C-alpha positions in Angstrom: -10.9 23.5 0.2 -12.1 26.8 1.6 -10.9 29.8 -0.2 -10.3 31.1 3.3 -7.6 28.5 4.3 -4.1 29.5 3.8 -1.0 27.1 4.3 1.3 27.9 7.2 4.6 26.1 8.6 2.6 24.5 11.4 0.4 22.2 8.9 2.4 19.1 10.0 4.3 20.7 13.3 5.4 17.7 15.5 4.2 14.9 12.8 7.4 14.0 11.3 8.7 11.5 13.8 5.6 9.8 13.7 4.8 9.8 10.0 7.0 7.0 8.6 6.1 4.8 11.8 2.6 5.3 11.7 1.4 5.1 7.9 1.5 2.2 6.0 4.6 2.2 3.7 4.0 2.0 -0.4 4.5 -1.7 -1.3 7.1 -2.7 -3.7 4.5 -3.6 -6.0 3.9 0.0 -6.7 7.7 0.6 -7.7 7.5 -2.4 -10.2 4.4 -1.0 -11.5 6.0 2.7 -12.2 9.1 1.1 -13.7 6.8 -1.1 -15.9 4.5 1.7 -17.1 7.2 4.2 -17.9 10.2 1.7 -18.9 12.4 3.0 -16.1 16.0 2.0 -16.7 17.8 3.9 -13.6 18.5 6.8 -15.8 17.0 10.3 -15.7 15.9 12.1 -12.4 12.8 11.9 -10.2 11.2 15.0 -8.2 8.9 14.0 -5.6 6.8 17.1 -4.6 5.7 17.3 -0.9 7.7 14.3 -0.2 7.4 14.2 3.5 9.6 11.8 5.3 10.5 10.3 1.7 7.9 7.9 1.6 7.5 7.4 -2.2 10.8 9.0 -2.9 13.1 5.9 -1.2 10.7 3.4 -2.9 11.3 4.8 -6.4 14.9 6.0 -6.3 16.3 2.8 -7.3 14.7 3.3 -10.8 16.5 6.7 -11.4 20.1 8.0 -11.6 18.9 10.7 -8.7 15.8 11.2 -6.6 15.0 14.6 -5.3 12.7 15.0 -2.7 11.1 18.7 -2.1 9.1 19.5 1.0 8.3 22.7 3.1 8.6 21.1 6.3 12.2 20.6 7.4 11.7 18.1 9.9 10.0 15.9 7.5 13.3 16.1 5.3 15.3 15.4 8.2 13.5 12.0 8.9 13.8 11.4 5.2 17.5 11.6 5.2 17.7 9.5 8.3 15.8 6.8 6.5 17.8 6.9 3.5 20.8 6.5 5.5 19.5 3.4 7.2 18.4 2.0 4.0 21.7 2.8 2.4 20.1 4.7 -0.4 22.7 7.0 -1.5 21.1 9.0 -4.8 18.6 11.0 -2.7 19.0 14.8 -2.4 16.4 16.8 -0.1 15.2 20.0 -0.8 13.5 22.5 1.8 11.2 24.7 -0.3 7.5 25.2 -0.8 6.4 23.8 -4.1 4.9 27.2 -5.1 8.8 28.1 -5.4 9.3 25.8 -8.3 11.2 25.6 -10.6 13.9 26.7 -8.1 16.8 25.9 -10.5 16.3 22.2 -10.0 16.5 21.3 -13.7 14.6 19.0 -15.5 13.1 15.3 -14.5 11.9 12.2 -16.1 9.2 11.8 -13.4 7.4 14.2 -11.2 5.3 12.8 -8.4 2.6 14.0 -6.0 1.6 11.4 -3.4 -1.0 12.7 -1.1 0.2 16.3 -1.4 -1.2 18.0 -4.2 -4.2 19.2 -2.4 -2.1 21.4 0.0 -0.7 23.2 -2.8 -1.4 26.3 -5.1 -2.3 23.5 -7.7 -2.5 25.9 -10.5 0.7 27.4 -10.3 2.6 24.1 -9.3 1.1 22.3 -12.0 2.0 25.0 -14.6 5.7 24.9 -13.2 6.1 21.2 -13.1 5.2 21.1 -16.9 7.9 22.8 -17.8 10.4 21.0 -15.6 9.5 17.7 -17.6 12.5 16.3 -19.8 11.5 15.2 -23.3 9.2 12.1 -22.8 9.0 12.8 -19.1 5.7 12.6 -17.2 3.8 13.7 -13.9 2.1 11.2 -11.7 -0.8 11.9 -9.5 -0.6 9.0 -6.7 -4.3 8.4 -5.1 -3.6 6.6 -1.9 -4.6 6.2 1.8 -1.8 5.1 4.1 -3.0 6.4 7.1 -6.2 4.0 7.6 -8.0 1.3 6.0 -11.2 0.5 4.5 -12.2 -1.7 6.9 -10.7 -3.6 9.9 -10.3 -3.8 13.5 -9.2 -0.3 14.6 -11.9 1.6 16.0 -12.0 4.5 13.4 -15.2 5.8 14.4 -14.2 6.0 18.1 -11.0 7.8 17.3 -12.5 10.6 15.2 -15.0 11.3 17.8 -12.2 11.5 20.5 -10.2 14.0 18.1 -13.4 15.9 17.8 -13.8 16.0 21.7 -10.5 17.7 22.1 -10.2 19.9 18.8 -13.8 20.6 17.8 -16.1 19.2 14.9 -14.5 21.5 12.2 -11.4 19.7 10.6 -8.3 21.4 11.8 -5.3 22.0 9.6 -2.4 24.3 10.5 -3.6 27.7 12.0 -6.9 27.4 10.0 -9.9 24.8 9.5 -11.3 22.9 6.4 -14.9 22.7 7.1 -15.1 21.3 3.5 -12.2 19.2 3.6 -9.3 19.1 1.2 -9.8 20.5 -2.7 -10.4 17.9 -5.8 -11.0 18.1 -9.1 -7.4 17.7 -10.3 -8.2 16.4 -13.6 -9.1 20.1 -14.8 -6.2 21.5 -13.3 -3.8 19.3 -14.8 -5.4 19.5 -18.2 -5.7 23.5 -17.9 -1.8 23.6 -17.0 -1.1 21.7 -20.4 -1.2 18.0 -19.6 -2.7 15.0 -21.6 -4.2 11.9 -19.8 -4.4 10.5 -17.6 -3.3 7.0 -18.3 -4.0 5.2 -14.9 -2.6 1.8 -13.6 -3.5 0.5 -10.2 -1.8 -1.6 -7.4 -4.3 -3.8 -5.5 -5.0 -3.2 -1.8 -3.7 -5.3 0.9 -4.1 -6.2 4.7 -1.6 -4.6 7.0 -1.3 -5.3 10.8 -0.2 -2.6 13.1 0.6 -2.4 16.9 -1.1 0.0 19.1 2.0 2.3 19.0 1.7 2.3 15.1 -1.9 3.3 15.2 -1.3 6.1 17.6 1.5 7.2 15.4 -0.8 7.2 12.3 -3.0 9.6 14.2 -0.3 12.1 15.1 0.8 11.8 11.5 -2.5 13.6 10.3 -2.6 17.5 9.8 -6.0 17.3 11.3 -4.6 15.5 14.3 -0.7 17.0 14.5 0.8 17.1 18.1 0.7 21.0 18.1 -2.9 21.2 18.0 -3.4 19.5 21.3 -1.3 22.0 23.1 -0.7 21.0 26.7 -3.4 18.5 26.5 -1.5 16.1 24.0 -0.2 13.9 26.6 -4.1 13.5 28.1 -5.4 12.7 24.6 -3.0 10.2 23.9 -3.8 8.3 27.3 -7.4 8.5 26.0 -6.5 7.3 22.5 -4.5 4.3 24.1 -7.8 3.5 26.4 -9.8 3.3 23.2 -7.3 1.1 21.4 -6.9 -1.0 24.4 -10.7 -1.6 24.8 -11.0 -2.5 21.0 -7.8 -5.1 21.4 -6.2 -5.8 24.8 -3.6 -7.6 22.8 -2.6 -4.4 21.1 -2.8 -5.3 17.2 -5.0 -4.2 14.7 -5.5 -5.4 11.1 -6.7 -3.3 8.4 -7.5 -3.5 4.6 -5.9 -0.8 2.7 -7.9 0.4 -0.3 -6.0 0.0 -3.7 -3.4 2.8 -5.0 -4.1 4.4 -8.3 -1.9 6.5 -10.1 -2.6 9.0 -12.7 0.1 9.4 -15.3 0.0 13.0 -17.0 2.0 14.2 -20.0 2.5 17.5 -21.8 
């Protein structure tokens, strides 16, 4: 990640309503794998950092006494609360804060998760804070997953990428800044420097998902690099062009993709 890039509140501005609809949900096999690996028994608390609309929080909530989802985007938390209500999940609490504010008086947790969120944070600071928030025997989980696109399938990904570039430029956008080198990696050293040992890894196999054109469009708008606000008054024009690309690829309006496996790295103090 470029040293010049700074987080700002517009990172996912306008994306919340698209996120849960446009991204593939985490499979129930992931919740089962967490339960088996950590011997979860509906006791203790979960903290999902950068929870977005609660995609992972809601999946894992049934394994804990309480699940806390934390995010800097209030609209994302509004979606999470709505989805929790729809699903009848009553043990979730939503906290509107940046991860850099942790521990924020939230107490101790049996499990803290980062699912497609750690790269947006001041990682050294957040990892150190989280280490101090773990209950005895607790763990931190880094979830490696790609839920917005598959590794192969019928979605015309290359054409979509070119269309986004035609509207927004060749350098990846992110909030009010750009990420010419992409997001940051190298989290292993960061966790170890913060005082964690590991990781212990488990994986959940990839799977095929079928999406409608509406869901593919929502998936594009769920991205920080193609968030609705970035298009300004050309958003409707972009969506019309995007739908034309999808229609040419599949007049029937359905698309199947193979999602990559999900890998989870477990870290403990």
